[in-house]
C-alpha positions in Angstrom: -49.6 -227.5 -115.5 -48.8 -224.0 -116.8 -47.3 -221.7 -114.3 -48.2 -218.0 -114.4 -45.4 -215.5 -114.2 -45.9 -213.3 -111.1 -46.2 -209.6 -111.8 -43.8 -207.4 -109.9 -45.4 -204.9 -107.6 -43.5 -202.0 -109.2 -44.8 -203.0 -112.7 -48.4 -203.2 -111.5 -48.1 -199.8 -109.9 -46.7 -198.3 -113.1 -49.6 -199.6 -115.1 -52.1 -198.1 -112.7 -50.3 -194.8 -112.8 -50.3 -194.8 -116.6 -54.0 -195.5 -116.7 -54.8 -192.7 -114.4 -52.5 -190.3 -116.3 -54.2 -191.3 -119.6 -57.7 -190.6 -118.2 -56.5 -187.3 -116.7 -55.0 -186.3 -120.1 -58.3 -187.1 -121.8 -60.4 -185.2 -119.3 -58.1 -182.2 -119.6 -58.3 -182.4 -123.3 -62.1 -182.5 -123.2 -62.2 -179.6 -120.8 -59.9 -177.5 -123.0 -62.0 -178.5 -126.1 -65.2 -177.4 -124.2 -63.6 -174.1 -123.3 -62.5 -173.5 -126.9 -66.1 -174.4 -128.0 -67.8 -172.0 -125.6 -67.7 -169.0 -127.9 -69.2 -171.1 -130.7 -71.9 -172.5 -128.4 -72.8 -169.0 -127.2 -73.1 -167.8 -130.8 -75.2 -170.9 -131.7 -77.6 -170.1 -128.8 -77.8 -166.5 -129.9 -78.6 -167.7 -133.4 -81.4 -169.9 -132.0 -82.8 -167.0 -130.0 -82.8 -164.8 -133.1 -84.5 -167.7 -135.0 -87.2 -167.8 -132.4 -87.8 -164.1 -132.7 -87.8 -164.1 -136.5 -90.2 -167.2 -136.6 -92.6 -165.5 -134.2 -92.7 -162.2 -136.2 -92.8 -164.0 -139.5 -95.9 -166.0 -138.4 -97.6 -162.8 -137.3 -96.8 -161.2 -140.7 -98.1 -164.3 -142.6 -101.2 -164.3 -140.4 -101.8 -160.7 -141.1 -101.4 -161.2 -144.8 -103.7 -164.2 -144.9 -106.2 -162.5 -142.6 -107.0 -160.0 -145.4 -108.0 -162.8 -147.7 -110.8 -165.3 -147.7 -108.5 -168.3 -147.0 -110.0 -171.0 -144.8 -108.8 -171.1 -141.1 -107.2 -174.5 -141.6 -105.2 -173.3 -144.5 -104.1 -170.2 -142.5 -102.8 -172.5 -139.8 -100.9 -174.5 -142.4 -99.2 -171.4 -143.9 -98.2 -170.2 -140.4 -96.8 -173.6 -139.6 -94.8 -173.9 -142.8 -93.3 -170.4 -142.4 -92.2 -171.2 -138.8 -90.9 -174.6 -139.8 -88.8 -173.3 -142.7 -87.2 -170.5 -140.5 -86.4 -173.0 -137.7 -84.8 -175.4 -140.2 -82.5 -172.7 -141.5 -81.7 -171.4 -138.0 -80.8 -174.9 -136.8 -78.6 -175.6 -139.8 -76.7 -172.3 -139.2 -76.3 -173.1 -135.5 -74.9 -176.6 -136.2 -72.4 -175.2 -138.7 -71.3 -172.7 -136.2 -70.8 -175.3 -133.5 -69.1 -177.8 -135.9 -67.1 -175.6 -138.3 -66.0 -178.6 -140.3 -69.6 -179.4 -141.3 -70.8 -178.0 -144.7 -74.4 -177.4 -145.8 -74.0 -180.3 -148.3 -72.9 -182.8 -145.7 -75.6 -181.6 -143.3 -78.3 -182.1 -145.8 -76.9 -185.5 -146.7 -76.9 -186.5 -143.1 -80.4 -185.2 -142.6 -81.6 -187.2 -145.6 -80.2 -190.5 -144.2 -81.5 -189.7 -140.8 -85.0 -188.8 -142.2 -85.2 -192.3 -143.8 -84.4 -194.0 -140.5 -86.7 -191.8 -138.5 -89.4 -192.3 -141.2 -89.4 -196.0 -140.6 -89.4 -195.7 -136.9 -92.2 -193.1 -136.7 -94.3 -194.2 -139.7 -97.6 -193.5 -138.1 -96.6 -190.0 -137.0 -95.4 -189.0 -140.4 -98.5 -190.5 -142.0 -100.7 -188.3 -139.8 -98.5 -185.4 -140.5 -98.9 -185.7 -144.3 -102.6 -186.4 -143.9 -102.9 -183.2 -141.9 -101.2 -181.2 -144.6 -103.5 -182.6 -147.3 -106.6 -182.1 -145.1 -105.7 -178.4 -144.6 -105.1 -178.0 -148.4 -108.4 -179.5 -149.5 -111.4 -177.3 -149.7 -114.0 -179.5 -147.9 -114.3 -180.1 -144.1 -113.9 -176.6 -142.7 -113.5 -175.7 -139.1 -117.1 -175.5 -137.7 -118.5 -178.3 -139.9 -120.4 -181.1 -138.3 -119.0 -184.4 -139.7 -119.5 -188.1 -139.3 -116.6 -190.6 -139.7 -116.3 -194.2 -138.4 -119.2 -193.7 -135.9 -117.8 -190.3 -134.6 -120.3 -187.4 -135.1 -119.3 -183.9 -134.0 -118.2 -180.4 -134.8 -114.7 -179.8 -136.1 -113.1 -177.3 -133.7 -109.4 -177.4 -134.6 -107.1 -179.0 -137.2 -103.4 -179.6 -136.4 -100.7 -181.4 -138.4 -101.2 -184.6 -136.5 -104.8 -184.7 -135.3 -108.2 -183.1 -135.6 -110.3 -182.0 -132.6 -114.0 -183.1 -133.0 -116.5 -181.8 -130.4 -119.2 -184.5 -130.1 -122.8 -183.4 -129.9 -122.9 -184.5 -126.3 -120.1 -182.2 -125.4 -117.0 -184.4 -125.3 -113.9 -183.8 -127.5 -112.5 -186.6 -129.6 -108.9 -186.3 -130.9 -109.1 -188.0 -134.3 -105.8 -189.0 -136.1 -105.6 -187.2 -139.4 -104.9 -190.4 -141.3 -108.3 -191.8 -140.2 -110.1 -188.8 -141.6 -108.1 -189.0 -144.8 -108.3 -192.7 -145.5 -112.0 -193.2 -144.5 -115.2 -191.7 -145.9 -116.2 -188.5 -144.1 -119.8 -187.3 -144.2 -120.0 -183.5 -143.9 -123.5 -182.8 -142.6 -123.2 -179.0 -142.8 -121.4 -178.7 -146.1 -124.5 -176.7 -147.2 -126.8 -174.6 -145.0 -129.8 -176.7 -146.0 -130.5 -180.4 -146.3 -133.4 -182.8 -146.7 -135.1 -184.5 -143.8 -137.6 -187.2 -143.7 -140.1 -189.1 -141.4 -142.5 -192.0 -141.8 -146.2 -191.4 -141.2 -148.7 -194.3 -141.3 -152.5 -194.3 -141.8 -155.1 -197.1 -141.5 -155.9 -199.4 -144.5 -159.4 -198.0 -144.8 -158.1 -194.4 -145.4 -158.4 -192.6 -148.7 -154.6 -192.3 -149.5 -155.0 -189.3 -151.8 -156.9 -187.4 -149.1 -154.4 -188.5 -146.4 -151.4 -187.4 -148.6 -153.0 -183.9 -149.1 -153.6 -183.5 -145.4 -150.0 -184.4 -144.6 -148.7 -182.1 -147.3 -150.6 -179.1 -146.0 -149.6 -179.9 -142.5 -145.9 -179.9 -143.4 -146.3 -176.7 -145.4 -147.6 -174.9 -142.4 -144.4 -175.6 -140.3 -142.3 -172.4 -139.8 -138.8 -173.7 -140.5 -139.7 -175.9 -143.5 -138.4 -174.5 -146.9 -141.5 -174.9 -149.0 -139.9 -173.4 -152.1 -137.7 -176.5 -152.3 -140.7 -178.8 -152.4 -142.3 -181.3 -150.1 -142.6 -185.0 -151.0 -145.3 -187.3 -149.6 -144.9 -190.8 -151.1 -146.9 -193.9 -150.2 -144.0 -196.2 -149.5 -145.1 -199.6 -148.2 -147.8 -201.8 -146.9 -146.9 -202.3 -143.2 -148.4 -204.7 -140.7 -151.1 -202.4 -139.5 -150.8 -199.3 -141.8 -150.0 -197.9 -145.1 -146.8 -195.8 -144.6 -146.0 -192.5 -146.2 -142.4 -191.3 -146.6 -142.6 -187.6 -145.9 -139.5 -185.5 -147.0 -138.8 -181.8 -146.7 -135.9 -179.3 -146.6 -134.7 -177.4 -143.6 -131.5 -176.3 -141.9 -128.5 -178.7 -142.0 -127.3 -178.4 -138.4 -128.2 -181.3 -136.0 -130.3 -179.0 -133.8 -132.2 -177.7 -136.9 -132.9 -181.4 -137.8 -134.3 -182.2 -134.4 -136.4 -179.0 -134.2 -137.8 -179.4 -137.7 -138.6 -183.1 -137.2 -140.4 -182.3 -133.9 -142.6 -179.6 -135.5 -143.4 -181.7 -138.5 -144.4 -184.8 -136.5 -146.6 -182.7 -134.2 -148.2 -180.9 -137.2 -148.9 -184.2 -139.0 -150.4 -185.8 -135.9 -152.6 -182.7 -135.3 -153.8 -182.6 -138.9 -154.6 -186.3 -139.2 -156.6 -186.1 -135.9 -158.5 -183.0 -137.1 -159.3 -184.8 -140.4 -160.5 -187.9 -138.6 -157.8 -190.1 -140.1 -156.7 -192.9 -137.9 -153.0 -193.4 -137.1 -153.1 -197.1 -136.3 -151.1 -199.0 -133.7 -150.1 -202.6 -134.3 -152.9 -205.2 -134.3 -152.1 -208.7 -133.0 -154.4 -211.7 -133.5 -153.9 -214.7 -131.2 -155.2 -218.1 -132.4 -155.6 -220.9 -129.8 -155.9 -224.6 -130.8 -158.1 -225.4 -127.8 -161.1 -223.5 -126.3 -160.0 -220.9 -123.7 -162.5 -220.4 -120.8 -163.4 -216.7 -120.5 -164.8 -216.9 -116.9 -163.0 -217.6 -113.7 -162.7 -221.1 -112.2 -165.2 -220.3 -109.4 -167.9 -219.3 -111.9 -167.7 -222.6 -113.9 
């Protein structure tokens, strides 16, 4: 068996003392280094404070300059964000160089490039939404205030940020939609123009004179207040349904959802009233039952 050499008490004590002395020297060195760095830290904090003030006033100046133009609100937000971001990047670089004098702008930019690649892989979704937000703000369509439909979400665009878009649904709730979703999927802008075409189906009975019925329907739609008669009214016989011949009635009115509901309500009421006045039947479904055996019509007590 191997015997371990016993350590002398004096030697163990000397090792403990040396360890404590080493730690003490390191703490003292760190404290002295922190004291020497305090002036640089104070200057760096002052630089960050100045950067905050400059970024704030630069954003106001940019907002004032763009406010005199007809630039879209979303593009104004993008310009303000880019101005503030550029000033903050410069301010942070200057502050880091002050705190670490050995660092040069070239080494800092190289380090930021390597770090950006690593961060890009780690936060891929965030950067995807960021770039999509920039592109959405740059493109002309989908302005703030437009009513849009995307992936089953219908609502009014209230605010566009670099990461998400606030869509106020027609029922009042707000949906935060990632910008990548709006950029990669088809978006239907319902209010891109102030006017759009609406339609409704109207049915008449099979024994009706279709030419006469179409004229009655056309005159009824022309008499509705918010219908744009100068853009034309279409009344097309579209199909032979189970109990009626159906007309597809199309007209132009306002593009907002409420305009659509109000216009459709007035048109349906006007068509119903006009067909009733003309004695034209609006049929309901007829169902014919056929029984293999004779069905008694009277009650059991009468038979």
